[in-house]
GUSE-497218 format. One record per atom (N, C-alpha, C, O): residue in three letters; x, y, z. Coordinates in steps of 0.02 Angstrom, whole numbers, padded with zeros to 5 digits, always signed. Layout:
ALAXYZ ...
END
This chain:
UNK+05419+03443+04437 UNK+05476+03459+04397 UNK+05500+03396+04360 UNK+05501+03342+04388 UNK+05519+03405+04299 UNK+05540+03349+04257 UNK+05603+03369+04219 UNK+05611+03427+04199 UNK+05648+03322+04211 UNK+05708+03334+04171 UNK+05710+03284+04114 UNK+05686+03228+04121 UNK+05739+03303+04057 UNK+05735+03262+03997 UNK+05792+03212+03987 UNK+05780+03159+03958 UNK+05854+03226+04010 UNK+05910+03182+03995 UNK+05895+03111+04015 UNK+05890+03068+03971 UNK+05886+03096+04076 UNK+05856+03034+04100 UNK+05798+03059+04141 UNK+05807+03093+04192 UNK+05739+03044+04119 UNK+05681+03074+04149 UNK+05682+03067+04225 UNK+05687+03012+04251 UNK+05677+03124+04259 UNK+05671+03126+04331 UNK+05609+03167+04347 UNK+05595+03216+04313 UNK+05574+03147+04398 UNK+05515+03185+04418 UNK+05516+03190+04494 UNK+05534+03144+04530 UNK+05495+03249+04518 UNK+05491+03261+04590 UNK+05424+03295+04604 UNK+05406+03344+04571 UNK+05388+03269+04652 UNK+05325+03299+04672 UNK+05335+03335+04738 UNK+05365+03308+04785 UNK+05308+03396+04741 UNK+05313+03436+04802 UNK+05243+03448+04830 UNK+05194+03448+04793 UNK+05240+03458+04895 UNK+05178+03479+04927 UNK+05196+03536+04973 UNK+05247+03536+05008 UNK+05152+03586+04973 UNK+05162+03642+05018 UNK+05097+03657+05054 UNK+05047+03675+05022 UNK+05097+03649+05119 UNK+05040+03666+05161 UNK+05061+03722+05206 UNK+05095+03712+05257 UNK+05042+03783+05188 UNK+05065+03843+05223 UNK+05050+03840+05298 UNK+05088+03866+05338 UNK+04994+03810+05316 UNK+04976+03806+05387 UNK+05021+03758+05426 UNK+05028+03765+05487 UNK+05051+03711+05392 UNK+05089+03658+05425 UNK+05165+03664+05416 UNK+05203+03653+05462 UNK+05185+03682+05355 UNK+05256+03678+05337 UNK+05287+03747+05329 UNK+05255+03794+05307 UNK+05350+03751+05347 UNK+05388+03813+05336 UNK+05410+03819+05264 UNK+05425+03874+05240 UNK+05411+03763+05228 UNK+05433+03762+05158 UNK+05400+03702+05124 UNK+05376+03657+05158 UNK+05399+03701+05057 UNK+05374+03642+05022 UNK+05417+03581+05040 UNK+05475+03586+05058 UNK+05386+03523+05035 UNK+05423+03461+05049 UNK+05416+03413+04991 UNK+05367+03414+04953 UNK+05466+03370+04983 UNK+05467+03318+04932 UNK+05420+03262+04954 UNK+05429+03234+05008 UNK+05370+03247+04912 UNK+05324+03193+04930 UNK+05330+03132+04885 UNK+05305+03078+04902 UNK+05363+03140+04828 UNK+05375+03083+04783 UNK+05432+03102+04736 UNK+05441+03161+04720 UNK+05468+03052+04714 UNK+05521+03064+04665 UNK+05539+02999+04632 UNK+05526+02945+04659 UNK+05569+03004+04573 UNK+05590+02945+04538 UNK+05624+02962+04474 UNK+05624+03019+04451 UNK+05655+02911+04444 UNK+05689+02919+04380 UNK+05666+02863+04334 UNK+05642+02811+04357 UNK+05674+02873+04269 UNK+05656+02822+04220 UNK+05582+02805+04221 UNK+05540+02850+04218 UNK+05566+02741+04226 UNK+05496+02720+04224 UNK+05456+02745+04284 UNK+05396+02758+04278 UNK+05489+02753+04341 UNK+05455+02781+04400 UNK+05436+02854+04387 UNK+05381+02875+04403 UNK+05482+02891+04357 UNK+05467+02961+04340 UNK+05410+02964+04289 UNK+05366+03007+04295 UNK+05411+02920+04240 UNK+05357+02919+04190 UNK+05290+02907+04224 UNK+05240+02938+04207 UNK+05289+02861+04272 UNK+05227+02846+04308 UNK+05204+02906+04350 UNK+05144+02920+04353 UNK+05252+02941+04382 UNK+05234+03000+04421 UNK+05205+03055+04376 UNK+05154+03086+04393 UNK+05236+03066+04319 UNK+05212+03118+04272 UNK+05143+03098+04247 UNK+05098+03141+04243 UNK+05133+03036+04229 UNK+05069+03013+04204 UNK+05015+03020+04258 UNK+04959+03043+04243 UNK+05031+03001+04320 UNK+04982+03007+04375 UNK+04965+03080+04388 UNK+04907+03096+04399 UNK+05015+03124+04385 UNK+05002+03195+04395 UNK+04957+03222+04340 UNK+04910+03258+04353 UNK+04973+03205+04278 UNK+04933+03228+04221 UNK+04861+03203+04227 UNK+04814+03241+04216 UNK+04853+03139+04244 UNK+04786+03110+04251 UNK+04746+03144+04307 UNK+04685+03150+04302 UNK+04781+03167+04359 UNK+04748+03200+04416 UNK+04740+03275+04405 UNK+04712+03309+04448 UNK+04763+03300+04349 UNK+04758+03371+04336 UNK+04808+03414+04375 UNK+04798+03474+04383 UNK+04861+03382+04399 UNK+04913+03418+04435 UNK+04959+03452+04384 UNK+04983+03419+04338 UNK+04971+03517+04392 UNK+05016+03552+04344 UNK+05086+03522+04346 UNK+05112+03503+04399 UNK+05116+03518+04287 UNK+05184+03492+04280 UNK+05227+03548+04251 UNK+05210+03578+04200 UNK+05282+03561+04284 UNK+05329+03613+04261 UNK+05396+03580+04247 UNK+05422+03544+04289 UNK+05424+03592+04189 UNK+05488+03563+04170 UNK+05544+03611+04187 UNK+05551+03664+04157 UNK+05584+03591+04236 UNK+05642+03630+04260 UNK+05698+03580+04274 UNK+05707+03560+04331 UNK+05736+03559+04223 UNK+05785+03505+04231 UNK+05835+03514+04288 UNK+05846+03468+04327 UNK+05865+03573+04295 UNK+05915+03583+04348 UNK+05882+03580+04417 UNK+05911+03552+04463 UNK+05824+03609+04423 UNK+05789+03607+04487 UNK+05767+03536+04503 UNK+05772+03514+04561 UNK+05743+03499+04454 UNK+05724+03429+04465 UNK+05784+03389+04490 UNK+05777+03348+04536 UNK+05842+03400+04461 UNK+05902+03365+04484 UNK+05918+03381+04557 UNK+05933+03336+04596 UNK+05914+03445+04575 UNK+05928+03465+04644 UNK+05877+03436+04692 UNK+05895+03413+04746 UNK+05814+03438+04673 UNK+05762+03412+04717 UNK+05764+03335+04723 UNK+05747+03308+04775 UNK+05785+03302+04669 UNK+05790+03229+04670 UNK+05843+03205+04720 UNK+05840+03147+04742 UNK+05890+03248+04737 UNK+05942+03229+04786 UNK+05916+03230+04858 UNK+05949+03205+04904 UNK+05856+03258+04868 UNK+05827+03262+04936 UNK+05791+03197+04953 UNK+05774+03158+04908 UNK+05779+03187+05017 UNK+05743+03128+05040 UNK+05668+03141+05037 UNK+05645+03198+05039 UNK+05629+03088+05031 UNK+05556+03093+05035 UNK+05537+03122+05103 UNK+05566+03103+05154 UNK+05490+03168+05103 UNK+05464+03203+05162 UNK+05511+03257+05188 UNK+05497+03287+05240 UNK+05567+03269+05154 UNK+05614+03321+05174 UNK+05590+03389+05149 UNK+05569+03396+05092 UNK+05593+03439+05193 UNK+05579+03508+05172 UNK+05635+03530+05125 UNK+05693+03511+05133 UNK+05617+03570+05075 UNK+05670+03595+05031 UNK+05715+03642+05070 UNK+05692+03677+05115 UNK+05779+03642+05054 UNK+05826+03686+05090 UNK+05820+03759+05067 UNK+05797+03772+05012 UNK+05840+03805+05110 UNK+05834+03876+05094 UNK+05865+03896+05027 UNK+05839+03941+04994 UNK+05918+03864+05006 UNK+05950+03883+04943 UNK+05906+03867+04882 UNK+05920+03892+04827 UNK+05853+03827+04890 UNK+05808+03813+04835 UNK+05742+03851+04840 UNK+05699+03845+04796 UNK+05733+03891+04892 UNK+05670+03929+04902 UNK+05651+03970+04841 UNK+05595+03965+04817 UNK+05697+04009+04816 UNK+05681+04055+04761 UNK+05659+04016+04699 UNK+05609+04033+04668 UNK+05697+03965+04680 UNK+05681+03927+04620 UNK+05614+03892+04628 UNK+05574+03891+04581 UNK+05601+03863+04686 UNK+05537+03829+04697 UNK+05480+03879+04700 UNK+05426+03866+04675 UNK+05492+03937+04730 UNK+05440+03989+04733 UNK+05420+04012+04663 UNK+05362+04024+04649 UNK+05469+04017+04618 UNK+05454+04036+04550 UNK+05410+03983+04515 UNK+05364+04000+04478 UNK+05426+03920+04527 UNK+05385+03866+04498 UNK+05315+03867+04529 UNK+05266+03861+04492 UNK+05311+03875+04594 UNK+05245+03876+04627 UNK+05203+03935+04602 UNK+05142+03929+04594 UNK+05235+03991+04589 UNK+05198+04049+04563 UNK+05169+04033+04495 UNK+05112+04052+04480 UNK+05207+03999+04453 UNK+05182+03978+04387 UNK+05123+03930+04395 UNK+05072+03937+04362 UNK+05131+03882+04440 UNK+05079+03832+04451 UNK+05015+03865+04477 UNK+04961+03852+04452 UNK+05022+03908+04527 UNK+04963+03942+04556 UNK+04929+03986+04503 UNK+04868+03988+04499 UNK+04969+04021+04463 UNK+04941+04064+04411 UNK+04903+04022+04359 UNK+04849+04041+04338 UNK+04933+03966+04340 UNK+04902+03921+04291 UNK+04837+03892+04318 UNK+04787+03887+04282 UNK+04838+03873+04382 UNK+04779+03842+04413 UNK+04727+03894+04434 UNK+04670+03876+04449 UNK+04746+03958+04435 UNK+04700+04009+04456 UNK+04687+04010+04531 UNK+04634+04031+04553 UNK+04736+03986+04570 UNK+04730+03986+04642 UNK+04787+04023+04674 UNK+04838+04037+04642 UNK+04779+04040+04736 UNK+04833+04070+04775 UNK+04870+04017+04814 UNK+04852+03958+04811 UNK+04921+04037+04850 UNK+04961+03991+04889 UNK+04920+03954+04941 UNK+04939+03900+04963 UNK+04863+03983+04960 UNK+04819+03951+05010 UNK+04771+03901+04978 UNK+04732+03869+05013 UNK+04775+03893+04910 UNK+04732+03846+04875 UNK+04664+03873+04857 UNK+04624+03838+04827 UNK+04650+03935+04875 UNK+04585+03965+04862 UNK+04582+03991+04790 UNK+04631+04019+04765 UNK+04526+03981+04757 UNK+04517+04006+04688 UNK+04519+04081+04688 UNK+04494+04114+04734 UNK+04547+04109+04636 UNK+04551+04181+04628 UNK+04508+04203+04570 UNK+04505+04262+04554 
END
């Protein structure tokens, strides 16, 4: 997730076998956010721009599971990402 006012980026990881919810694995603002976005793009990781969600996720700590109040918003982003990548939540190609 990326926001435009002052660039913020948050990277999430979701391992259904391990985690009850996605967790924050990286975050940053300004030049750190630019580096995160660049690294994600270089690695072929889908990038979704959701400024309000990025702001909410940026307030979380690294390795923290997202709170229940963000489940729906993050699930919508993950659905877009999985659809774009042609995979399911389990990472298997469809």
